[in-house]
C-alpha positions, 0 to 999 in steps of 0.5 A: 361074265360068261366063264366061257368068254372070259376064258377065251381073252390073251392078252395082246402085247405086240403085233407078234402075239397077233396072227399076222402072216409069218413072214411079216413076223419080226419085220419094222415098216418102211420109214425115213426119220421125221425129225424137227431140224432146220435142214432135211436132206434125208427123203429125196423131196423137191426142196422147192415149193411148188409155184404160186401160179400152180397152186392157184390152178390146184386150188381151181380145179379142186374147187371145180372137182369138189362140186361133184364129191357126192359121185365117184371120181372116174375110175379109169382115170382117162384124162390124166392118163392122156396127159401123162402119155402127152409128157412121156411122149414130149419127154422121151421122143417115144410114143405112148398112148392113153392105152399105155399108160396106168396110174396109182397112189404113188408109184408104190401102188403100181408096184403093188399093182404089178406084183399083185398081177404078176406075183403072189403066193408061188411065185418069185421077184428078183433086185439087185441089192442094195436098191429100193426097199420097197420092192422087197417090202412089197414082195412080203406084203403080195406073199411073193417070195424076194430074191436078192440078186447081186451087184459089184462093189461099186454098185454097178449090175454085172450083166452075167452074173445077174443073168445067171441069177435069172435063168437059175431062179426063174422069177416072175418078175425082175426089179431094175432100179434106174437111177438106182436108190440108194446108190444113184448110179443108173443102169445102162441100157444095154443090160437092161435089154439083157435082163430081159432076155435072160428074164423071158428065156428063163419064164418069161418073167415080167421086167419092171424098170423103176425110172423113179428119178430119170427126170434128173439122169444124166442120159435118157428114158429106157421108155423106148426100150418099151417098142416090142416088150410086152413083158417090159414095165416102166415105172414112174413117179411125180414125187420128185421131178415134180416136188409132189410127194405130198400128191402121191401119184405114181404111174407106169407105161407098158403094152396095152394089156399090161395096163388092162392086166393090172386093172383086174386088181386095182381096187374100185375108184382107187384115184380120188377126184382130188388126186386127179385134179391136182395132177392135171394141175401140176402136168399144165406147168410142167415146163417150170417144174422141169426148171426146178429140176435142172437146178438140183442137178446143178447142185447134185453135180456140185455135191459130188464135186466138193464132196470128193474135193473134201475127201470123200468117195461118192457114188456118180449119181444120176439122181437127186441125190449122191451116196458118200464115205467111206466111214470108218472108226468107231460107229462108222456111218451112223456115228457121221450120221449123227454128227451131222445131224449134230449140226442140224442136218439130216441126212439117210443112213440106209444100213449099207456100212460105210455109206451115208446118202444126202438129198440134193437140196437148196443151194443153202440147204447144201451148203450148210450140210457141206459145212457139217461133213468138213468136220467128218475126215477122220471117220473117213477110210476103208470100210468092208465091202457092201453086203447084197442085201441091206435094208435102205 
């Protein structure tokens, strides 16, 4: 072998031995534990399988799509976006049309496209943490600088403090998650309006309202706030309320100019024909699927009530999950997480000191969870105020 080639070889032992970007060094990929346990309540999935009539309709639509798989799918997903617009209009009472809607492979790709379009190198985004950690991770992946904005001790957003952070930092993108993940609390419309105005005065900036869990909320969607606000975006997903986590279909509603803008960065034919067919079938069964949402809302409220009765502190939830604590003693929340796991129930430790998160499951799954946590009162106590920046 040529000595020059032999000498050029370098032993690679890990990611950091590769010429990866500096902002990715020492980081870990996003993900929750995937363990084989009887009850999994850690990833906010809808626990109810799709009803058989919907499965049959998916089969019909996918079979029809399969006949044309030698051709590229509809690049603009016109039929799907039209039906998503009809769903949003019916659910919110605010008129949304095809030109206002864009769809992608999960709400994470929607967020990625927004940051590719309005963020990027030399630009910044702000979120109020603890919140959905993928906002920060996708920002990093797109070369967008990330700013961790503050939350109060009760995980609400202080309007004045947040507006000051926007005014001083002048971010290009502002993320507001409502209902918030992992805490579950909703953000009042007045807060969103105040932060939108602060963002426009500072830059102006794009404001992204992440409504992944809005169907589970006690309140209404913030879609009507789009009126007259071209720099406001509402992001949604079919993973939660539609019980379609395996589908990977997210979408946004915004001014038509925003929809045009994100198409500058979308990959060609990014939504497969099979994805579009499956999503269309699910939208045909909206009424049935939303009945499951009502069941989950009732179970979520039961979890809140019973956890408080046991003696836990619980954050008021508008999502399909509940954050509860406070855990003290050796190991704190992680020790509690392990004790619950030892009982065959998997919940989420988001790294927020003193707190754990549980997804609302079926009544039987929730009963198993409640039985598992009744032995944890010895770990409940005071804990330090959660830090402003956490990976969740």
